[in-house]
C-alpha positions in Angstrom: 0.0 0.0 0.0 1.4 3.3 -1.1 1.6 6.4 1.1 -0.3 9.3 -0.5 0.0 12.6 1.3 -2.8 14.1 -0.7 -5.2 11.8 1.1 -4.2 13.0 4.5 -5.8 16.0 6.2 -3.7 18.0 8.6 -5.5 20.9 10.2 -3.7 24.2 10.7 -4.8 26.9 13.2 -5.3 30.4 12.0 -4.0 33.8 13.2 -6.5 36.5 14.2 -7.0 40.2 13.8 -9.5 42.9 14.5 -12.8 43.5 12.7 -13.9 46.6 10.8 -17.4 47.8 9.8 -17.6 48.8 6.2 -20.1 48.4 3.3 -21.9 49.0 -0.4 -22.6 47.1 -3.7 -23.2 48.2 -7.2 -23.0 51.9 -6.3 -22.1 54.1 -9.3 -20.4 56.5 -6.8 -18.0 53.7 -5.8 -14.5 53.1 -7.0 -14.2 51.8 -10.5 -11.6 53.7 -12.5 -9.8 51.5 -15.1 -6.2 52.2 -15.9 -5.6 51.9 -19.7 -2.0 50.6 -19.2 -3.1 47.3 -17.6 -4.2 45.4 -20.6 -4.1 42.1 -22.5 -3.2 38.8 -20.9 -0.1 36.8 -21.6 -0.2 33.0 -21.2 2.0 30.0 -20.6 1.7 26.2 -20.7 0.2 23.5 -18.5 0.4 19.7 -18.2 -2.1 17.0 -17.1 -2.3 14.9 -14.0 -3.6 11.4 -13.4 -5.3 9.4 -10.7 -2.6 7.6 -8.8 -2.2 5.2 -5.8 -5.8 3.9 -6.0 -4.8 1.1 -3.6 -5.3 3.6 -0.8 -8.3 5.9 -1.0 -9.7 8.3 1.5 -13.5 8.5 0.9 -13.7 12.2 1.7 -10.9 13.2 -0.8 -12.4 10.8 -3.4 -15.7 12.5 -2.7 -14.1 15.9 -3.4 -12.9 14.7 -6.8 -16.2 13.1 -7.7 -18.2 16.1 -6.7 -16.8 17.9 -9.8 -18.9 15.5 -11.8 -22.1 15.9 -9.8 -23.8 15.5 -6.5 -25.3 12.1 -7.3 -22.1 10.3 -6.4 -21.7 12.3 -3.2 -25.1 11.1 -2.1 -24.2 7.5 -3.0 -21.0 7.7 -0.9 -22.9 9.1 2.1 -25.7 6.6 1.8 -23.6 3.4 2.0 -20.3 2.0 3.0 -17.3 3.3 1.1 -16.4 0.0 -0.5 -20.0 -0.7 -1.5 -20.2 2.7 -3.0 -16.9 2.3 -4.8 -18.1 -0.9 -6.3 -21.4 0.7 -7.4 -19.7 3.6 -9.2 -16.9 1.6 -10.6 -17.9 2.0 -14.3 -18.4 5.7 -13.9 -15.2 6.1 -11.9 -13.3 4.5 -14.8 -15.0 6.9 -17.2 -14.1 9.8 -15.0 -10.5 8.7 -14.9 -10.4 8.4 -18.7 -12.1 11.8 -19.0 -9.3 13.4 -16.9 -6.8 12.0 -19.4 -8.8 12.8 -22.5 -9.6 16.5 -21.7 -13.2 16.2 -20.5 -12.1 17.7 -17.2 -9.5 20.5 -16.6 -6.1 19.0 -16.8 -4.3 20.0 -13.6 -0.5 20.4 -13.6 1.7 19.0 -10.8 1.9 21.3 -7.8 5.1 22.8 -6.6 5.4 22.1 -2.9 3.8 18.7 -3.0 0.2 17.7 -2.3 0.0 20.0 0.7 -2.0 20.3 3.9 -5.5 21.6 4.6 -5.9 24.9 6.5 -9.3 25.5 8.2 -10.3 29.2 8.2 -13.5 29.9 10.2 -15.6 32.9 9.7 -15.4 35.1 12.8 -15.1 38.8 13.6 -11.4 38.4 13.5 -11.3 36.8 10.0 -14.1 38.6 8.1 -14.3 42.2 6.9 -17.4 43.9 5.4 -17.1 45.0 1.8 -13.4 45.4 1.4 -10.1 43.7 0.4 -7.9 45.0 3.2 -4.2 44.4 2.3 -3.0 46.2 5.4 -4.1 43.3 7.7 -1.7 40.6 8.7 -2.5 37.3 6.9 -4.9 35.0 8.7 -2.6 32.2 7.7 0.3 31.8 5.2 0.0 28.6 3.1 2.5 26.7 1.0 1.9 26.3 -2.7 -0.1 23.1 -3.1 -2.0 23.5 0.2 -5.8 23.6 0.4 -8.1 25.9 2.4 -11.4 24.9 3.9 -13.9 27.6 4.8 -16.6 26.0 7.0 -19.9 27.9 7.7 -19.2 31.1 5.7 -21.1 34.2 6.5 -23.9 35.7 4.4 -24.0 39.4 3.4 -23.6 42.2 6.0 -21.5 40.2 8.4 -24.1 37.4 8.4 -27.1 39.7 9.0 -28.8 38.4 5.8 -30.9 35.5 7.2 -34.3 34.2 6.3 -37.0 36.7 7.4 -34.8 39.8 7.4 -36.8 42.5 5.4 -35.5 44.5 2.5 -35.8 47.6 4.6 -33.1 46.3 6.9 -30.8 45.6 4.0 -31.4 49.0 2.6 -30.6 50.5 5.9 -27.4 48.6 6.1 -26.5 49.8 2.6 -27.1 53.5 3.2 -25.4 53.5 6.6 -22.2 52.2 5.0 -21.9 54.1 1.6 -19.3 53.0 -0.9 -18.5 49.6 0.4 -19.6 46.1 -0.6 -22.3 44.0 1.2 -20.0 41.0 0.9 -18.6 39.3 4.1 -15.0 39.0 2.9 -12.7 36.4 4.4 -9.0 37.3 4.2 -6.2 37.9 3.5 -4.6 34.5 3.1 -1.0 34.7 2.0 0.8 32.2 -0.4 4.4 31.7 0.5 6.8 32.8 -2.2 4.1 34.4 -4.4 5.3 37.6 -6.0 4.1 40.0 -8.7 4.2 38.3 -12.1 3.2 34.9 -10.7 -0.2 33.2 -11.2 -2.2 31.5 -8.4 -4.4 28.7 -9.6 -7.5 28.2 -7.6 -9.1 24.7 -7.8 -12.7 24.6 -6.6 -12.9 21.2 -4.8 -16.2 21.6 -2.8 -19.0 24.2 -2.7 -21.9 23.1 -0.4 -24.5 25.8 0.3 -26.9 26.2 3.2 -30.5 25.1 2.6 -31.8 28.7 1.9 -31.2 31.5 -0.5 -32.3 35.1 -1.0 -32.7 37.2 -4.1 -33.4 40.9 -3.7 -33.4 44.3 -5.3 -32.9 47.5 -3.3 -35.5 50.3 -3.4 -35.0 52.3 -6.6 -33.8 55.4 -4.8 -30.6 53.6 -4.0 -29.7 53.3 -7.7 -28.5 49.7 -7.6 -29.2 46.9 -10.1 -29.9 47.3 -13.8 -33.4 48.7 -13.6 -33.8 50.9 -10.5 -36.0 53.3 -12.4 -38.5 50.5 -13.1 -38.6 49.1 -9.5 -39.1 51.9 -7.0 -40.1 49.5 -4.3 -37.5 47.0 -3.0 -38.1 43.3 -2.6 -36.5 40.3 -1.0 -37.6 36.8 -1.8 -36.4 33.8 0.3 -36.2 30.4 -1.3 -35.7 27.0 0.2 -33.0 24.9 -1.3 -33.3 21.1 -1.8 -29.7 20.0 -1.4 -30.6 16.4 -2.2 -32.1 17.2 -5.6 -29.9 20.4 -5.9 -32.7 22.6 -6.9 -34.7 25.6 -5.6 -38.5 25.9 -5.6 -38.9 29.5 -6.8 -42.7 29.4 -7.1 -45.3 26.8 -7.9 -44.3 25.0 -11.1 -41.0 27.0 -11.2 -37.9 24.9 -10.2 -34.4 26.2 -10.6 -31.4 23.8 -10.8 -28.6 24.9 -8.4 -25.0 25.6 -9.4 -23.3 26.9 -6.2 -20.2 29.1 -6.6 -18.4 31.9 -4.9 -19.3 35.2 -6.4 -16.1 36.7 -5.0 -12.6 35.2 -5.0 -9.6 37.3 -5.7 -6.2 38.5 -4.7 -5.0 42.0 -3.6 -5.4 44.2 -6.7 -2.6 46.1 -8.5 -1.7 49.5 -7.1 -3.6 52.3 -8.7 -6.1 50.3 -10.6 -8.9 51.4 -8.4 -8.8 54.5 -6.2 -8.4 53.0 -2.7 -10.8 53.7 0.1 -7.7 54.2 2.2 -4.1 53.0 1.5 -4.2 49.3 0.9 -8.0 49.0 1.3 -10.1 48.4 -1.8 -13.9 48.0 -2.2 -15.1 44.5 -2.8 -17.7 45.6 -5.3 -15.8 46.1 -8.7 -14.0 43.1 -10.2 -10.7 43.6 -12.0 -7.4 42.1 -13.0 -7.2 40.7 -9.4 -10.5 38.7 -10.0 -12.6 39.6 -7.0 -16.3 40.0 -7.5 -16.4 38.3 -10.9 -19.8 36.8 -10.4 -18.9 34.2 -13.0 -21.4 31.3 -12.6 -19.1 28.8 -14.4 -16.8 28.8 -11.4 -18.6 25.8 -9.8 -17.1 22.6 -8.3 -14.4 21.2 -10.5 -13.6 24.5 -12.2 -10.3 26.3 -12.0 -9.6 30.1 -11.8 -6.2 31.5 -12.7 -5.4 34.9 -11.1 -2.4 37.1 -11.8 -0.5 38.0 -8.6 0.0 41.8 -8.0 1.2 42.0 -4.4 3.8 39.9 -2.4 2.1 36.9 -1.0 -0.8 37.2 -3.5 -3.3 37.7 -0.5 -6.4 35.7 -1.3 -9.9 36.8 -0.3 -13.3 35.2 -0.8 -17.0 35.6 0.0 -20.3 36.4 -1.7 -21.7 32.8 -1.8 -24.2 32.0 -4.4 -26.6 29.0 -4.9 -27.2 29.9 -8.5 -27.1 33.0 -10.8 -28.2 33.9 -14.3 -25.7 35.7 -16.6 -26.1 39.4 -16.1 -27.3 39.2 -12.4 -29.6 42.1 -13.4 -31.6 42.7 -10.1 -28.3 43.1 -8.2 -28.1 39.7 -6.6 -27.8 36.1 -7.4 -29.5 33.6 -5.2 -27.4 34.7 -2.2 -26.6 32.3 0.5 -23.8 31.1 2.8 -21.8 28.0 2.4 -21.6 25.0 4.8 -18.2 24.4 3.2 -15.9 25.9 0.6 -12.8 23.8 -0.2 -10.2 25.2 -2.6 -6.6 24.2 -3.5 -4.0 26.8 -4.3 -1.2 26.2 -6.9 1.5 28.7 -7.6 3.0 29.2 -11.1 6.1 31.3 -11.2 6.4 34.3 -13.6 3.6 33.7 -16.1 2.8 37.4 -16.3 -0.9 37.3 -16.9 -2.8 40.6 -17.0 -6.3 39.2 -16.5 -8.0 36.2 -14.9 -8.6 33.1 -16.9 -11.0 30.3 -16.0 -11.3 26.7 -17.0 -14.1 24.1 -16.8 -14.5 20.5 -18.0 -15.8 21.9 -21.3 -14.5 25.4 -21.8 -11.6 27.8 -21.5 -12.9 31.2 -20.4 -11.4 34.6 -20.9 -12.9 37.8 -19.4 -13.2 41.5 -20.1 -13.9 44.0 -17.4 -14.7 47.7 -17.8 -17.2 50.4 -16.7 -18.3 50.5 -20.3 -19.9 47.3 -21.5 -18.6 47.8 -25.0 -15.1 48.1 -23.8 -15.6 45.0 -21.6 -16.7 43.1 -24.8 -13.7 44.4 -26.7 -11.3 43.3 -24.0 -12.9 39.8 -23.6 -12.6 39.4 -27.4 -8.9 40.5 -27.5 -8.1 38.1 -24.6 -9.9 35.3 -26.4 -8.0 36.0 -29.7 -4.7 36.1 -27.8 -5.5 32.8 -26.0 -6.3 31.0 -29.3 -3.3 32.5 -31.1 -0.9 31.5 -28.3 -2.4 28.1 -27.4 -3.9 26.7 -30.6 -1.1 27.8 -32.9 -3.4 30.0 -35.0 -2.6 33.3 -36.7 -4.3 36.3 -35.1 -6.6 36.5 -38.1 -7.7 32.9 -37.9 -8.2 33.2 -34.1 -10.4 36.3 -34.7 -12.4 34.3 -37.3 -12.7 31.3 -35.0 -14.0 33.5 -32.2 -16.7 34.9 -34.6 -18.0 31.5 -35.6 -17.5 29.2 -32.5 -16.9 31.3 -29.3 -19.8 32.6 -27.3 -19.5 36.0 -25.5 -21.8 36.4 -22.5 -22.5 39.3 -20.2 -21.2 38.1 -16.8 -22.8 40.9 -14.7 -23.8 44.5 -15.1 -24.4 45.6 -11.5 -20.9 45.8 -9.9 -19.7 49.2 -11.3 -17.3 47.4 -13.6 -19.3 45.4 -16.1 -18.1 41.9 -17.2 -18.1 39.9 -20.4 -16.7 36.4 -20.6 -15.8 34.4 -23.7 -16.6 30.7 -23.7 -14.1 28.8 -25.8 -15.3 25.2 -26.3 -12.7 22.5 -25.8 -14.6 20.3 -28.2 -13.4 22.4 -31.1 -10.0 20.9 -30.8 -9.0 17.3 -31.3 -5.9 15.1 -31.4 -2.5 16.3 -30.3 -3.6 20.0 -30.5 -6.3 19.3 -27.9 -3.8 17.7 -25.6 -1.3 20.5 -25.9 -3.7 23.4 -25.1 -3.3 24.5 -21.5 -3.7 27.8 -19.6 -0.3 27.7 -17.8 
């Protein structure tokens, strides 16, 4: 029997620091100035990994891998003994292993620093800030490249004040009493040892398990948030029960919504000068940017990967804004907001890749993004990043990459409510076959 350190969990205590009280989301008066000199992304190369040492399997870690392919297998593992479940899913497990080799799932490169340890970061007044990325705080914990971070029982908006039954008037009061800040309960910073500007941190989403409720709301029109405040003078909040067995929400009689949980916000400390800071080293959590942050990209579900350029020493990772599901655009202001029973991510460090914008990857697509206050500019930037990706990865001329984008790449509006609008380009992996398919990688 082989020893496999990736199947061993070692819990690491966290450091603590003081709590602030800040706030705001989607406010046009907030910070959102884009510097024109921070532009198109540069890309590298990435290899694949395999399932190894299957003669020793930890069911929880196996569960984490299988969850990328759906909740059904998780339920099966929970409902029976591990060996019985493994026998039952044997054919599908073999298919999953082949898929990982064949490109149906993101191909993950080997991790510098080994398979790592798991750090548990609780949500407390010492680890959570309201509405900001605060790079002046000491790191909650410093992790090694290859380590994982588990966030149990994350907080909902407004430092966990958003709970079933809270009226929209209370949320509006919280917003107006803390102008210019985000409503997000942001956990961080978490430092990555040896991360420095020019590097890329790769975030692998291993587990995203929401609570059994969600809320979607629009503020009163006078607050000026959301896409159509002029059309909805009266605010509303709607609470929805989540069926975590079927992974669906009952929105109304005869209206059922499949759930796709994801973190609306995950990012690193932004580059100096990209946004006007609220104070030195403190940036609003509302606008997304080259640091990632409040991307609200619904494709970043279990099994996906987010690549973030590093702008500050230690990278400084932050997360929050848990969603049960969201439509592209997020037009009312919110997704189906919730809190997470568990978020589990793994962090990989790639040295000196010199990206300028985040890139995402799922089992079926590579995703480039464009972000700007002007939606037309966001579209232009997403397109240029997609052309650059295809020219550098698929060995196409820029003209052919441009043509391929026009006939086979879908451009979607990510969100229009976070000051900085987002567009993301969905590049299907199925376009590519043979050796070219195997060679294309983000880093």
